[in-house]
Residue frames relative to the residue before (quaternion, step in Angstrom):
aa qw qx qy qz dx dy dz
V 1.0000 0.0000 0.0000 0.0000 0.00 0.00 0.00
N 0.5923 0.6065 -0.3673 0.3828 3.59 1.02 -0.74
H 0.6391 0.5671 -0.3284 0.4027 3.59 1.08 -0.71
F 0.8184 0.1924 -0.0869 0.5344 3.60 1.05 -0.65
S 0.3503 0.7919 -0.4604 0.1957 3.59 1.24 0.08
L 0.7151 0.4566 -0.2702 0.4551 3.62 0.98 -0.73
T 0.7002 0.4336 -0.2758 0.4957 3.61 1.21 -0.31
L 0.5550 0.6277 -0.3870 0.3849 3.60 1.20 -0.40
T 0.0973 -0.8137 0.5720 0.0345 3.58 -0.85 0.99
N 0.7706 0.2693 -0.1514 0.5574 3.62 1.21 -0.37
L 0.0405 0.7676 -0.6389 0.0319 3.55 -0.99 0.93
H 0.0101 0.7843 -0.6195 0.0305 3.56 -0.95 0.92
F 0.0205 0.7900 -0.6099 0.0593 3.57 -0.59 1.19
N 0.0399 -0.7881 0.6142 -0.0054 3.57 -0.79 1.07
F 0.0287 0.8076 -0.5842 0.0757 3.55 -0.45 1.28
T 0.1328 0.8134 -0.5477 0.1443 3.59 0.99 0.86
E 0.8548 0.0415 -0.0729 0.5121 3.55 -1.02 0.96
T 0.4739 0.6044 -0.4909 0.4112 3.55 0.79 1.08
P 0.0653 -0.8761 0.4767 0.0305 3.59 0.56 1.19
N 0.6142 0.5579 -0.3665 0.4209 3.62 1.20 -0.15
I 0.5127 0.5905 -0.4427 0.4387 3.59 1.25 0.05
T 0.1320 -0.8103 0.5707 0.0162 3.55 -0.79 1.08
D 0.7492 -0.3554 0.2931 0.4758 3.55 -1.31 -0.20
R 0.5847 0.5718 -0.3782 0.4338 3.60 1.10 -0.57
G 0.6475 0.5085 -0.3177 0.4704 3.59 1.01 -0.77
L 0.6560 0.4998 -0.3143 0.4702 3.58 1.03 -0.75
H 0.5767 0.5598 -0.3706 0.4655 3.57 1.17 -0.52
I 0.6473 0.5104 -0.3080 0.4751 3.58 1.00 -0.86
L 0.6664 0.4952 -0.3022 0.4683 3.59 0.92 -0.90
G 0.6253 0.5415 -0.3355 0.4508 3.57 1.00 -0.78
D 0.6438 0.5148 -0.3130 0.4718 3.55 1.05 -0.77
V 0.6192 0.5346 -0.3327 0.4691 3.58 1.06 -0.78
I 0.6675 0.5085 -0.2994 0.4542 3.58 0.89 -0.97
R 0.6311 0.5489 -0.3347 0.4341 3.58 0.95 -0.83
K 0.6836 0.4920 -0.2804 0.4604 3.57 1.04 -0.80
C 0.6948 0.4350 -0.2639 0.5082 3.59 1.22 -0.45
S 0.0006 0.8835 -0.4682 0.0155 3.54 0.75 1.10
N 0.6787 0.4809 -0.3010 0.4663 3.62 1.21 -0.23
L 0.3082 0.7696 -0.5059 0.2382 3.59 1.20 0.33
T 0.1513 -0.7647 0.6193 0.0944 3.53 -1.13 0.78
H 0.7752 0.2008 -0.1057 0.5896 3.60 1.21 -0.52
L 0.0849 0.7994 -0.5871 0.0955 3.58 -0.81 1.03
T 0.0172 -0.7731 0.6339 -0.0140 3.54 -0.96 1.00
L 0.0196 0.7714 -0.6350 0.0363 3.57 -0.90 0.99
N 0.0024 -0.8117 0.5816 -0.0546 3.57 -0.58 1.17
F 0.0168 0.8010 -0.5951 0.0628 3.56 -0.58 1.23
E 0.1695 0.8359 -0.5071 0.1241 3.58 1.15 0.58
D 0.8566 0.1372 -0.1346 0.4789 3.52 -1.11 0.89
N 0.2959 0.7582 -0.5232 0.2526 3.59 1.00 0.81
R 0.3097 -0.7733 0.4805 0.2741 3.56 1.29 -0.44
W 0.8682 -0.2116 0.1349 0.4281 3.61 -0.84 -0.95
N 0.6130 0.6442 -0.3418 0.3040 3.63 1.10 -0.44
I 0.6716 0.3999 -0.3008 0.5463 3.59 1.26 -0.11
S 0.0973 -0.8041 0.5862 0.0189 3.55 -0.91 0.96
D 0.7437 -0.3644 0.3021 0.4720 3.56 -1.32 -0.14
T 0.5996 0.5781 -0.3542 0.4252 3.59 1.09 -0.69
G 0.6713 0.4947 -0.2942 0.4671 3.58 0.95 -0.87
V 0.6401 0.5054 -0.3223 0.4806 3.57 1.00 -0.80
G 0.6036 0.5561 -0.3463 0.4544 3.58 1.10 -0.65
E 0.6311 0.5225 -0.3284 0.4699 3.59 1.07 -0.71
I 0.6369 0.5068 -0.3203 0.4847 3.58 1.00 -0.80
S 0.6662 0.5210 -0.3030 0.4393 3.57 0.93 -0.89
R 0.6169 0.5284 -0.3490 0.4674 3.58 1.06 -0.65
G 0.6221 0.5179 -0.3330 0.4837 3.56 1.13 -0.62
L 0.6448 0.5332 -0.3140 0.4488 3.57 0.96 -0.89
S 0.6397 0.5677 -0.3317 0.3980 3.58 1.00 -0.78
S 0.6484 0.5043 -0.3274 0.4670 3.60 1.25 -0.19
L 0.6228 0.5608 -0.3243 0.4386 3.59 1.31 -0.11
S 0.0414 -0.8341 0.5497 -0.0184 3.57 -0.23 1.25
H 0.6892 0.4627 -0.2804 0.4820 3.62 1.27 -0.05
L 0.4109 0.7571 -0.4405 0.2528 3.58 1.27 0.00
I 0.0889 -0.7998 0.5922 0.0414 3.58 -0.92 0.94
F 0.7683 0.2479 -0.1134 0.5791 3.61 1.24 -0.46
L 0.1160 0.8033 -0.5712 0.1221 3.59 -0.59 1.15
H 0.0101 -0.7660 0.6424 -0.0197 3.54 -0.85 1.08
L 0.0096 0.7794 -0.6245 0.0500 3.59 -0.73 1.14
H 0.0157 0.8181 -0.5717 0.0606 3.56 -0.46 1.20
F 0.0456 0.7934 -0.6006 0.0880 3.54 -0.62 1.25
D 0.1609 0.8057 -0.5508 0.1471 3.61 1.00 0.77
Q 0.8552 0.0733 -0.0896 0.5052 3.54 -1.06 0.91
C 0.4086 0.6089 -0.5456 0.4058 3.53 0.92 1.02
W 0.2174 -0.8744 0.4221 0.1002 3.51 0.22 1.34
G 0.6365 0.5634 -0.3330 0.4080 3.59 1.19 -0.31
L 0.5672 0.6296 -0.3734 0.3774 3.59 1.28 -0.09
T 0.1177 -0.7743 0.6197 0.0503 3.55 -1.19 0.71
D 0.7729 -0.3214 0.2577 0.4826 3.57 -1.29 -0.26
R 0.5608 0.6072 -0.3904 0.4056 3.59 1.15 -0.53
S 0.6243 0.5409 -0.3397 0.4497 3.60 1.06 -0.69
V 0.6186 0.5320 -0.3413 0.4668 3.57 1.05 -0.73
E 0.6439 0.5129 -0.3099 0.4757 3.57 0.98 -0.87
N 0.6460 0.5228 -0.3172 0.4569 3.59 0.98 -0.85
I 0.6576 0.5129 -0.3091 0.4571 3.59 0.92 -0.92
V 0.6532 0.5120 -0.3084 0.4649 3.58 0.91 -0.93
N 0.6629 0.4959 -0.3111 0.4667 3.59 0.90 -0.86
G 0.6554 0.5268 -0.3128 0.4417 3.58 1.03 -0.74
I 0.7049 0.4711 -0.2617 0.4613 3.57 1.02 -0.81
Q 0.4372 0.7301 -0.4481 0.2739 3.60 1.20 -0.35
Q 0.6646 0.5460 -0.3090 0.4059 3.57 0.92 -0.90
C 0.7849 0.3018 -0.1543 0.5187 3.59 1.09 -0.68
R 0.3348 0.7859 -0.4782 0.2042 3.59 1.21 0.24
S 0.6963 0.4648 -0.2786 0.4706 3.61 1.11 -0.56
T 0.7006 0.4286 -0.2818 0.4961 3.61 1.27 -0.02
L 0.5509 0.6439 -0.3952 0.3546 3.61 1.13 -0.52
T 0.0967 -0.7810 0.6147 0.0535 3.55 -0.97 0.93
Q 0.7879 0.1545 -0.0992 0.5879 3.60 1.22 -0.36
L 0.0480 0.7937 -0.6004 0.0851 3.56 -0.79 1.10
S 0.0201 -0.7588 0.6510 -0.0008 3.53 -1.01 0.96
L 0.0059 0.7973 -0.6001 0.0654 3.56 -0.64 1.18
S 0.0120 -0.8255 0.5615 -0.0556 3.56 -0.48 1.22
L 0.0718 0.8004 -0.5836 0.1171 3.55 -0.58 1.26
H 0.2369 0.7825 -0.5367 0.2086 3.58 1.05 0.75
N 0.0509 0.8307 -0.5365 0.1395 3.55 -0.65 1.13
A 0.3660 -0.7600 0.4962 0.2053 3.58 -0.49 1.19
N 0.7324 0.3039 -0.1950 0.5772 3.58 1.13 -0.64
C 0.0048 0.8942 -0.4475 -0.0059 3.50 1.00 0.99
R 0.1039 -0.7720 0.6252 0.0479 3.53 -1.08 0.90
F 0.4642 0.6529 -0.4605 0.3823 3.59 1.25 0.35
S 0.1705 -0.7811 0.5952 0.0815 3.54 -1.14 0.67
E 0.7310 -0.3736 0.3121 0.4782 3.54 -1.30 -0.23
V 0.5468 0.6135 -0.3994 0.4063 3.60 1.14 -0.52
G 0.6723 0.4893 -0.2918 0.4727 3.58 0.93 -0.87
L 0.6419 0.5193 -0.3181 0.4660 3.56 1.00 -0.82
L 0.6700 0.4912 -0.3018 0.4677 3.58 0.95 -0.84
T 0.6029 0.5456 -0.3518 0.4637 3.59 1.07 -0.67
L 0.6738 0.4792 -0.2846 0.4851 3.56 0.92 -0.91
S 0.6537 0.5378 -0.3121 0.4313 3.58 0.95 -0.87
R 0.6611 0.5037 -0.3102 0.4615 3.58 0.99 -0.78
F 0.6810 0.5082 -0.2791 0.4473 3.57 1.14 -0.65
L 0.6106 0.6327 -0.3543 0.3184 3.60 0.90 -0.92
P 0.6589 0.5228 -0.3515 0.4111 3.68 0.82 -0.75
S 0.6110 0.5644 -0.3596 0.4228 3.62 1.18 -0.35
L 0.5717 0.5726 -0.3856 0.4435 3.62 1.27 -0.14
T 0.0831 -0.8838 0.4591 0.0332 3.54 0.58 1.21
L 0.7419 0.3881 -0.2272 0.4974 3.63 1.14 -0.50
I 0.4056 0.7526 -0.4576 0.2443 3.59 1.25 -0.07
Q 0.1476 -0.8042 0.5741 0.0436 3.55 -0.89 1.03
K 0.7833 0.1473 -0.0725 0.5996 3.57 1.09 -0.73
L 0.0286 0.8122 -0.5761 0.0872 3.55 -0.71 1.13
S 0.0023 0.7759 -0.6304 0.0227 3.54 -0.97 0.94
I 0.0005 -0.7890 0.6130 -0.0405 3.57 -0.84 1.05
Q 0.0417 -0.7583 0.6504 0.0170 3.55 -0.94 0.99
W 0.1018 0.8047 -0.5650 0.1517 3.54 -0.67 1.15
S 0.0145 -0.7801 0.6247 0.0320 3.54 -1.14 0.62
V 0.0820 -0.7737 0.6272 0.0354 3.55 -1.11 0.75
N 0.0957 -0.8333 0.5445 0.0053 3.56 -0.58 1.17
F 0.5982 0.5027 -0.4165 0.4647 3.56 0.65 1.09
D 0.6702 -0.5484 0.3344 0.3720 3.57 -1.26 0.39
T 0.8634 0.1950 -0.1451 0.4422 3.53 -1.45 0.38
C 0.3289 0.7526 -0.5126 0.2503 3.58 0.72 1.02
D 0.3840 0.7638 -0.4648 0.2305 3.63 1.22 0.04
D 0.6095 0.5724 -0.3621 0.4120 3.61 1.00 -0.71
G 0.6513 0.5243 -0.3147 0.4494 3.57 1.00 -0.78
W 0.6374 0.5114 -0.3173 0.4812 3.57 0.98 -0.84
Y 0.6436 0.5475 -0.3078 0.4374 3.55 0.97 -0.96
E 0.6858 0.4720 -0.2830 0.4762 3.59 0.90 -0.91
L 0.6107 0.5523 -0.3521 0.4450 3.59 1.07 -0.67
T 0.6900 0.4665 -0.2931 0.4695 3.60 0.83 -0.90
K 0.6036 0.5401 -0.3550 0.4669 3.60 1.11 -0.62
A 0.6565 0.5173 -0.3111 0.4524 3.58 0.96 -0.87
L 0.6443 0.5427 -0.3223 0.4318 3.57 0.98 -0.82
S 0.5979 0.5975 -0.3590 0.3958 3.59 1.10 -0.60
Y 0.6320 0.5434 -0.3315 0.4420 3.62 1.23 -0.33
L 0.5962 0.5892 -0.3610 0.4088 3.61 1.23 -0.24
S 0.1075 -0.8744 0.4719 0.0329 3.54 0.44 1.27
S 0.6695 0.4929 -0.3098 0.4613 3.63 1.20 -0.31
L 0.4464 0.7365 -0.4271 0.2753 3.57 1.29 -0.12
S 0.1212 -0.7916 0.5966 0.0521 3.57 -0.89 1.01
S 0.7893 0.1582 -0.0789 0.5881 3.60 1.17 -0.54
L 0.0181 0.7999 -0.5966 0.0625 3.56 -0.81 1.06
Q 0.0212 -0.7628 0.6462 -0.0097 3.53 -0.92 1.04
L 0.0090 -0.7978 0.6015 -0.0401 3.55 -0.71 1.12
Y 0.0361 -0.7520 0.6581 -0.0096 3.52 -0.75 1.13
L 0.0645 0.8145 -0.5668 0.1055 3.57 -0.07 1.29
F 0.0927 -0.8542 0.5116 0.0026 3.54 0.09 1.36
G 0.3176 -0.7238 0.5825 0.1896 3.54 -0.99 0.89
S 0.6901 -0.4713 0.3513 0.4222 3.55 -1.23 -0.43
Q 0.3718 -0.7101 0.5537 0.2259 3.52 -1.16 0.70
T 0.7334 0.4310 -0.2174 0.4787 3.57 1.27 -0.22
S 0.7855 0.2561 -0.1387 0.5461 3.62 1.15 -0.42
R 0.3862 -0.7262 0.5226 0.2244 3.56 -0.99 0.85
N 0.6432 0.5365 -0.3198 0.4431 3.62 1.25 -0.09
V 0.6354 0.5348 -0.3072 0.4646 3.55 1.28 0.17
G 0.7066 0.4739 -0.3420 0.3990 3.56 -1.02 0.83
I 0.7484 -0.3981 0.3093 0.4310 3.49 -1.40 -0.16
S 0.1623 -0.7582 0.6232 0.1017 3.55 -1.14 0.73
D 0.7315 -0.3969 0.3051 0.4629 3.57 -1.30 -0.09
R 0.5598 0.5915 -0.3951 0.4250 3.60 1.14 -0.53
T 0.6834 0.4638 -0.2858 0.4859 3.58 0.92 -0.87
M 0.6143 0.5470 -0.3515 0.4471 3.59 1.03 -0.68
K 0.6103 0.5240 -0.3471 0.4822 3.58 1.12 -0.62
S 0.6434 0.5004 -0.3146 0.4865 3.59 1.07 -0.74
V 0.5907 0.5510 -0.3575 0.4686 3.61 1.11 -0.64
C 0.6228 0.5408 -0.3237 0.4636 3.57 1.02 -0.84
T 0.6611 0.4935 -0.2967 0.4810 3.59 0.92 -0.93
M 0.6275 0.5438 -0.3252 0.4525 3.57 1.00 -0.86
L 0.6856 0.4948 -0.2935 0.4461 3.59 0.82 -0.97
R 0.6258 0.5365 -0.3411 0.4519 3.59 1.05 -0.69
S 0.6749 0.4974 -0.2881 0.4628 3.59 1.16 -0.62
L 0.6918 0.4751 -0.2734 0.4700 3.59 1.13 -0.63
I 0.0319 -0.8722 0.4882 -0.0005 3.54 0.62 1.18
T 0.6732 0.4855 -0.3031 0.4682 3.63 1.20 -0.38
L 0.4509 0.7236 -0.4385 0.2844 3.60 1.27 -0.12
S 0.0868 -0.8096 0.5802 0.0203 3.57 -0.84 1.05
H 0.7740 0.2056 -0.1220 0.5863 3.60 1.21 -0.45
L 0.0346 0.8050 -0.5861 0.0856 3.55 -0.76 1.11
Y 0.0281 0.7706 -0.6361 0.0291 3.55 -1.00 0.93
L 0.0347 -0.7948 0.6056 -0.0192 3.58 -0.77 1.08
N 0.0022 0.7622 -0.6473 0.0106 3.56 -0.91 0.97
L 0.0155 -0.8315 0.5516 -0.0641 3.56 -0.37 1.28
T 0.1199 0.8412 -0.5145 0.1153 3.56 1.07 0.77
G 0.8353 0.2509 -0.1830 0.4538 3.55 -1.02 0.85
N 0.5563 0.5936 -0.3996 0.4224 3.59 1.27 0.07
S 0.0930 -0.8774 0.4701 0.0220 3.52 0.45 1.31
K 0.5982 0.5815 -0.3730 0.4061 3.63 1.22 -0.12
I 0.5179 0.6262 -0.4292 0.3943 3.61 1.24 -0.16
T 0.1211 -0.7885 0.6011 0.0471 3.57 -0.96 0.93
D 0.7507 -0.3538 0.2880 0.4779 3.57 -1.32 -0.16
S 0.5994 0.5760 -0.3563 0.4265 3.57 1.07 -0.70
G 0.6464 0.5199 -0.3170 0.4598 3.57 1.01 -0.78
L 0.6532 0.5079 -0.3115 0.4673 3.57 1.04 -0.75
I 0.5987 0.5461 -0.3563 0.4652 3.59 1.11 -0.62
D 0.6464 0.5046 -0.3140 0.4786 3.59 1.00 -0.83
L 0.6303 0.5279 -0.3318 0.4625 3.59 1.01 -0.79
R 0.6400 0.5263 -0.3250 0.4559 3.59 0.96 -0.82
H 0.6423 0.5185 -0.3237 0.4624 3.58 0.99 -0.81
G 0.6542 0.5091 -0.3154 0.4618 3.57 0.98 -0.80
L 0.6619 0.5145 -0.3072 0.4504 3.58 0.93 -0.89
S 0.6232 0.5699 -0.3424 0.4119 3.58 1.05 -0.70
Q 0.6446 0.5293 -0.3125 0.4547 3.60 1.26 -0.39
L 0.6204 0.5721 -0.3377 0.4168 3.60 1.23 -0.35
T 0.1344 -0.8549 0.4997 0.0374 3.55 0.22 1.31
H 0.7169 0.4275 -0.2530 0.4892 3.60 1.22 -0.37
L 0.3933 0.7574 -0.4542 0.2558 3.57 1.29 0.08
I 0.1859 -0.7915 0.5777 0.0724 3.55 -0.85 1.09
S 0.8090 0.0379 0.0065 0.5866 3.60 0.95 -0.86
F 0.0200 0.7760 -0.6286 0.0474 3.51 -1.16 0.81
């Protein structure tokens, strides 16, 4: 890596279904990223790693991210990495701080069937999102499998309303497959409506609200009102 680290601008690592990669491997990758300080595009996919990656490993990746001040494209996928908690969300946010004023495209995937994320993680992410002043394309996949998580969803949609440059938004906000008391309610759908009214430049929208059993017809009416404000919408 030392031979080309200063000229490299694109890195793409796909480690889907590689459960033998551990935090030690992420430490190595974090070191590689640190040496490639001129990166503009970075993709890291650890989907379906199960238990072998923890918050410590994500912290190593985040330390690498903190050296990237020119990054405009970032995809971080940790779907079905069961060892992650809210600490990983904090680590990711801290890592992206250095490039928050240059990022135009961000994809963050933390969908997890054995979810250990809480509202604390959602609130951490929500407080950070408004600082992405140039973001144009944003994709978030998240799941929360415990009771009373509506406040976190609500704050997330409020935060998204500040992203005035957004042209493409994908939200995968998964509720619980085991409890009817978990997930988005009509209160959050009303906040989604407010969010959509604020995103006047939005042309592409994708919403996946699987498992949110508290949404009723009233929530869909609010969603319809929000969609009616999107005069530039091309796909939904």
